PAZAPA-4460 file (N, C-alpha, C; in steps of 0.05 Angstrom, whole numbers, plus 32768, in hexadecimal, padded with zeros to 4 digits):
% residues 155
    n_x    n_y    n_z   ca_x   ca_y   ca_z    c_x    c_y    c_z   seq   type   mol
   7DE7   805C   8011   7DFF   804C   800E   7E12   805A   7FFB     1      X     A
   7E2B   805A   8002   7E40   8067   7FF1   7E4A   8053   7FDD     2      X     A
   7E49   805B   7FC3   7E55   804A   7FAF   7E6F   8057   7FA6     3      X     A
   7E7D   804A   7F94   7E97   8054   7F8B   7E94   8070   7F7E     4      X     A
   7E80   8073   7F6E   7E7D   808D   7F60   7E77   80A4   7F73     5      X     A
   7E64   809F   7F86   7E5D   80B4   7F9A   7E75   80BB   7FAB     6      X     A
   7E85   80A7   7FB3   7E9C   80AC   7FC3   7EB1   80BC   7FB3     7      X     A
   7EB4   80B5   7F9A   7EC7   80C4   7F89   7EBE   80E2   7F87     8      X     A
   7EA4   80E6   7F83   7E9A   8101   7F81   7E9F   8111   7F9B     9      X     A
   7E9A   8104   7FB2   7E9F   8110   7FCC   7EBD   8118   7FCE    10      X     A
   7ECE   8106   7FC7   7EEB   810B   7FCA   7EF4   8120   7FB6    11      X     A
   7EE9   8121   7F9E   7EEF   8136   7F8B   7EE6   8151   7F95    12      X     A
   7ECF   8152   7FA2   7EC5   816B   7FAF   7ED8   8174   7FC5    13      X     A
   7EE0   8162   7FD6   7EF3   8168   7FEB   7F0E   8171   7FE0    14      X     A
   7F16   8165   7FCA   7F2F   816B   7FBD   7F2F   8188   7FB3    15      X     A
   7F18   8190   7FA8   7F16   81AB   7F9D   7F14   81C0   7FB3    16      X     A
   7F0C   81B8   7FCB   7F08   81CB   7FE2   7F22   81CF   7FF2    17      X     A
   7F36   81BF   7FEE   7F4E   81C1   7FFF   7F65   81CE   7FF0    18      X     A
   7F77   81DB   7FFF   7F8F   81E6   7FF3   7FA8   81D7   7FFE    19      X     A
   7FA4   81C5   8011   7FBA   81B7   801E   7FC4   81A1   800C    20      X     A
   7FDE   81A1   8006   7FEA   818E   7FF4   7FE8   8171   7FFF    21      X     A
   7FEC   816E   8019   7FEC   8153   8025   7FCF   8148   8024    22      X     A
   7FBC   8159   8028   7FA0   8150   8027   7F98   8148   800B    23      X     A
   7FA1   8158   7FF7   7F9B   8151   7FDB   7FA7   8137   7FD3    24      X     A
   7FBF   8131   7FDE   7FCC   8117   7FD8   7FBB   8100   7FE1    25      X     A
   7FB0   8102   7FF9   7F9F   80ED   8004   7F86   80E9   7FF3    26      X     A
   7F79   8100   7FED   7F60   80FE   7FDC   7F67   80F2   7FC1    27      X     A
   7F7D   80FA   7FB4   7F84   80EF   7F9A   7F89   80D1   7F9C    28      X     A
   7F97   80C9   7FB1   7F9C   80AC   7FB4   7F82   809C   7FB7    29      X     A
   7F70   80A7   7FC7   7F56   809A   7FCB   7F47   8099   7FB0    30      X     A
   7F47   80AF   7FA1   7F39   80B0   7F88   7F45   809D   7F74    31      X     A
   7F60   809B   7F73   7F6D   8088   7F61   7F65   806B   7F68    32      X     A
   7F64   8065   7F82   7F5C   804A   7F8A   7F40   8044   7F81    33      X     A
   7F2E   8057   7F85   7F12   8053   7F7E   7F0E   8051   7F5F    34      X     A
   7F1D   8061   7F50   7F1A   805F   7F33   7F26   8045   7F28    35      X     A
   7F3B   803C   7F36   7F46   8022   7F2E   7F32   800B   7F33    36      X     A
   7F24   800D   7F49   7F0F   7FFA   7F50   7EF9   7FFB   7F3B    37      X     A
   7EF2   8014   7F33   7EDD   8018   7F20   7EE3   800B   7F05    38      X     A
   7EFD   800B   7EFE   7F06   8000   7EE5   7F08   7FE1   7EE5    39      X     A
   7F07   7FD6   7EFC   7F09   7FB8   7EFE   7EED   7FAC   7EF9    40      X     A
   7EEE   7F94   7EF0   7ED5   7F85   7EEA   7ECD   7F76   7F04    41      X     A
   7EC0   7F84   7F16   7EB9   7F79   7F30   7E9D   7F6D   7F2F    42      X     A
   7E99   7F57   7F3E   7E7F   7F4B   7F3F   7E6D   7F5C   7F51    43      X     A
   7E53   7F56   7F4F   7E3F   7F65   7F5F   7E44   7F62   7F7D    44      X     A
   7E4D   7F4A   7F85   7E52   7F44   7FA1   7E6A   7F55   7FAB    45      X     A
   7E7F   7F56   7F9B   7E96   7F66   7FA2   7E8F   7F84   7FA3    46      X     A
   7E80   7F8D   7F90   7E77   7FA9   7F90   7E67   7FB0   7FA9    47      X     A
   7E55   7F9E   7FB1   7E45   7FA2   7FC9   7E57   7FA3   7FE2    48      X     A
   7E6B   7F92   7FE4   7E7D   7F92   7FFB   7E8C   7FAD   7FFC    49      X     A
   7E95   7FB6   7FE4   7EA4   7FCF   7FE3   7E92   7FE7   7FEB    50      X     A
   7E79   7FE6   7FE2   7E66   7FFB   7FE9   7E60   7FFC   8006    51      X     A
   7E5D   7FE4   8012   7E58   7FE2   802F   7E70   7FEE   803E    52      X     A
   7E88   7FE7   8035   7EA0   7FF1   8043   7EA2   8010   8040    53      X     A
   7E9D   801A   8028   7E9D   8037   8024   7E89   8045   8036    54      X     A
   7E71   8039   8039   7E5D   8044   804A   7E65   8044   8067    55      X     A
   7E72   802E   806F   7E7B   802C   808B   7E91   803F   8092    56      X     A
   7EA0   8049   807E   7EB5   805C   8083   7EAB   8078   808B    57      X     A
   7E91   807D   8085   7E85   8097   808C   7E96   80AF   8082    58      X     A
   7E9C   80AE   8069   7EAE   80C3   805D   7EA1   80DF   805C    59      X     A
   7E86   80E0   805A   7E79   80FA   8058   7E73   8107   8073    60      X     A
   7E7A   80FB   8089   7E74   8107   80A3   7E8D   8114   80AF    61      X     A
   7EA4   8112   80A3   7EBC   811D   80AE   7EBD   813B   80AA    62      X     A
   7EC2   814A   80C0   7EC3   8167   80BD   7EDE   8172   80C7    63      X     A
   7EE9   8167   80DD   7F02   8172   80E8   7F19   815F   80E3    64      X     A
   7F30   816A   80E0   7F49   815B   80DD   7F46   8146   80C6    65      X     A
   7F3E   8151   80AF   7F38   813F   8098   7F51   812F   808F    66      X     A
   7F68   813B   808E   7F80   812D   8084   7F85   8114   8094    67      X     A
   7F85   8116   80AE   7F8A   80FE   80BF   7F74   80E9   80BC    68      X     A
   7F5B   80F2   80BC   7F45   80DF   80BB   7F44   80D1   80A0    69      X     A
   7F47   80E1   808A   7F46   80D4   8070   7F5E   80C2   806A    70      X     A
   7F75   80C8   8076   7F8C   80B7   8073   7F85   809C   8081    71      X     A
   7F79   809D   8099   7F71   8085   80A7   7F5C   8075   8097    72      X     A
   7F49   8083   808C   7F34   8076   807C   7F3F   8069   8063    73      X     A
   7F52   8077   8056   7F5E   806B   803E   7F6E   8052   8045    74      X     A
   7F7D   8053   805B   7F8C   803C   8064   7F7A   8025   806B    75      X     A
   7F64   802B   8079   7F51   8017   8080   7F44   800A   8067    76      X     A
   7F3E   801B   8053   7F32   8011   803A   7F45   7FFF   802B    77      X     A
   7F5F   8007   802A   7F73   7FF7   801C   7F77   7FDC   802A    78      X     A
   7F77   7FDC   8045   7F7A   7FC3   8054   7F62   7FB1   804D    79      X     A
   7F4A   7FBD   804C   7F32   7FAE   8045   7F35   7FA1   802A    80      X     A
   7F3E   7FB1   8016   7F41   7FA6   7FFB   7F56   7F90   7FFA    81      X     A
   7F6B   7F93   800A   7F80   7F7F   800A   7F76   7F65   8017    82      X     A
   7F68   7F68   802D   7F5E   7F50   803C   7F47   7F42   802E    83      X     A
   7F35   7F52   8023   7F1D   7F47   8017   7F20   7F3D   7FFB    84      X     A
   7F30   7F4C   7FEA   7F32   7F45   7FCE   7F4F   7F40   7FC5    85      X     A
   7F62   7F42   7FD7   7F7F   7F3F   7FD0   7F89   7F55   7FBD    86      X     A
   7F7C   7F6C   7FBD   7F85   7F83   7FAD   7F9B   7F91   7FBB    87      X     A
   7FB0   7F98   7FAC   7FC7   7FA6   7FB8   7FCD   7FBF   7FA7    88      X     A
   7FDC   7FD1   7FB3   7FE4   7FE8   7FA4   7FFD   7FE1   7F94    89      X     A
   8004   7FF2   7F81   801C   7FED   7F70   8035   7FED   7F82    90      X     A
   8047   7FDB   7F7D   8060   7FD7   7F8B   805D   7FD0   7FA9    91      X     A
   8046   7FC6   7FB0   8040   7FBE   7FCC   8054   7FA9   7FD6    92      X     A
   8057   7F93   7FC6   8069   7F7E   7FCF   8086   7F86   7FCE    93      X     A
   808D   7F96   7FBA   80A9   7F9F   7FB8   80B1   7FAE   7FD1    94      X     A
   80A0   7FC1   7FDA   80A6   7FD1   7FF2   80A9   7FBF   800A    95      X     A
   8097   7FAC   800D   8098   7F9A   8025   80B1   7F88   8024    96      X     A
   80B6   7F7D   800D   80CD   7F69   800B   80E8   7F77   800C    97      X     A
   80EA   7F90   8005   8103   7F9F   8008   8109   7FA0   8026    98      X     A
   80F5   7FA6   8036   80F9   7FA8   8053   8101   7F8D   805F    99      X     A
   80F2   7F78   8057   80FA   7F5D   8060   8116   7F56   8058   100      X     A
   811D   7F5C   803F   8138   7F56   8036   814D   7F64   8046   101      X     A
   8148   7F7E   804C   815B   7F8D   805C   815E   7F80   8078   102      X     A
   8148   7F78   8084   8149   7F6D   809F   8159   7F53   809F   103      X     A
   8151   7F40   808D   815F   7F26   808D   817B   7F29   8082   104      X     A
   8180   7F3A   806F   819B   7F3E   8064   81AE   7F49   8079   105      X     A
   81A3   7F5C   808A   81B4   7F67   809F   81BC   7F51   80B3   106      X     A
   81A9   7F42   80BB   81AE   7F2C   80CE   81C2   7F18   80C3   107      X     A
   81BE   7F0F   80AB   81D0   7EFC   809F   81EC   7F08   809A   108      X     A
   81EC   7F21   8090   8205   7F2F   808B   8216   7F32   80A4   109      X     A
   820A   7F3A   80BA   8218   7F3D   80D3   8223   7F22   80DC   110      X     A
   8213   7F0E   80DA   821C   7EF3   80E3   8234   7EE9   80D3   111      X     A
   8232   7EEC   80B9   8248   7EE3   80A8   8261   7EF5   80AC   112      X     A
   825C   7F10   80AE   8272   7F22   80B2   8282   7F1E   80CB   113      X     A
   8274   7F19   80E1   8282   7F13   80FA   8290   7EF8   80FA   114      X     A
   8286   7EE6   80EB   8292   7ECB   80E9   82AD   7ECD   80D9   115      X     A
   82AE   7EDF   80C6   82C6   7EE2   80B5   82DB   7EF2   80C4   116      X     A
   82D5   7F0B   80CB   82E8   7F1C   80D8   82DA   7F29   80F0   117      X     A
   82E5   7F27   8108   82D7   7F2F   8120   82D0   7F4D   8121   118      X     A
   82E2   7F5F   811C   82DD   7F7B   811F   82D1   7F89   8107   119      X     A
   82DF   7F87   80F0   82D7   7F95   80D8   82C0   7F85   80C9   120      X     A
   82BE   7F6C   80CE   82AB   7F5B   80C1   828E   7F63   80C6   121      X     A
   8289   7F6E   80DD   826D   7F76   80E4   8264   7F8C   80D1   122      X     A
   8274   7FA1   80CD   826B   7FB7   80BC   826A   7FAE   809F   123      X     A
   827D   7F9E   8096   827D   7F94   807B   8265   7F82   8077   124      X     A
   8260   7F70   8089   8249   7F5E   8087   822F   7F6D   8088   125      X     A
   822E   7F82   8099   8216   7F92   809B   820F   7F9F   8080   126      X     A
   8223   7FAC   8074   821E   7FBB   805C   8218   7FA8   8044   127      X     A
   8228   7F93   8042   8223   7F80   802C   8209   7F71   8030   128      X     A
   8204   7F68   8048   81EB   7F59   804E   81D2   7F69   8049   129      X     A
   81D3   7F82   8052   81BC   7F94   804E   81B7   7F99   8031   130      X     A
   81CC   7F9E   8022   81C9   7FA3   8005   81BF   7F8B   7FF6   131      X     A
   81CB   7F74   7FFB   81C3   7F5C   7FED   81A6   7F54   7FF5   132      X     A
   81A0   7F57   800F   8184   7F50   8018   8170   7F63   800B   133      X     A
   8177   7F7C   8009   8165   7F8F   7FFD   8160   7F88   7FDF   134      X     A
   8174   7F82   7FD1   8172   7F7B   7FB4   8161   7F61   7FB1   135      X     A
   8166   7F4D   7FC2   8157   7F34   7FC0   8139   7F3A   7FC7   136      X     A
   8134   7F4A   7FDB   8119   7F51   7FE3   810B   7F60   7FCC   137      X     A
   811A   7F73   7FBF   810E   7F82   7FAA   8107   7F70   7F92   138      X     A
   8118   7F5E   7F8B   8113   7F4C   7F75   80FB   7F3A   7F7B   139      X     A
   80FA   7F2F   7F93   80E3   7F1E   7F9B   80C9   7F2E   7F9C   140      X     A
   80CA   7F46   7FA7   80B3   7F57   7FA8   80A9   7F5F   7F8D   141      X     A
   80BB   7F64   7F7A   80B4   7F6C   7F5F   80A6   7F54   7F51   142      X     A
   80B0   7F3C   7F56   80A3   7F24   7F4B   8086   7F21   7F56   143      X     A
   8083   7F26   7F70   8068   7F24   7F7C   8056   7F3A   7F71   144      X     A
   8061   7F52   7F6D   8051   7F68   7F61   8049   7F61   7F44   145      X     A
   805B   7F55   7F35   8054   7F4E   7F19   803E   7F38   7F19   146      X     A
   8040   7F26   7F2C   802B   7F11   7F2E   8010   7F1D   7F35   147      X     A
   8010   7F30   7F48   7FF7   7F3D   7F50   7FEC   7F4D   7F39   148      X     A
   7FFD   7F5A   7F29   7FF3   7F69   7F12   7FE8   7F56   7EFD   149      X     A
   7FF5   7F40   7EF9   7FEB   7F2C   7EE5   7FD0   7F21   7EED   150      X     A
   7FCB   7F1E   7F07   7FB2   7F14   7F11   7F9D   7F2A   7F14   151      X     A
   7FA4   7F43   7F0D   7F91   7F59   7F0F   7F8B   7F62   7F2B   152      X     A
   7F9D   7F60   7F3D   7F99   7F67   7F59   7FA5   7F82   7F61   153      X     A
   7FB1   7F90   7F4E   7FBD   7FAA   7F55   7FA8   7FC0   7F50   154      X     A
   7FA5   7FD1   7F64   7F93   7FE8   7F61   7FA2   8002   7F62   155      X     A
***
């Protein structure tokens, strides 16, 4: 069974064996996630769930196309941590809510812009709505990130 320390050792070994910058980035991200988990005060039950998940990822069997496979495994592991323990990465909510703000702001801006002036209002509404929506989304996301950090859910 793979535990956090064994997985970190494996990833550090792979990190030392590669020269590809993009591959190193994935390994470093995985290692940071694992070390952050190691620093948390996790219960025995949570540690067992994490160990089972790490074992199910079969990280030590990958031989070809490591970059693609390890990126998928890292993504799968982060989704597991989010779903199982509500752990998120730094700025997770900010990134998501900026996008939502842009989407809703664009829609509202275009609606208001066309209601005010038929031709020019669309472009004005689009730019103002997108900007305002993005700022509102960023503020809301930052508040959610601060709350997650306060609750100790950021890895």
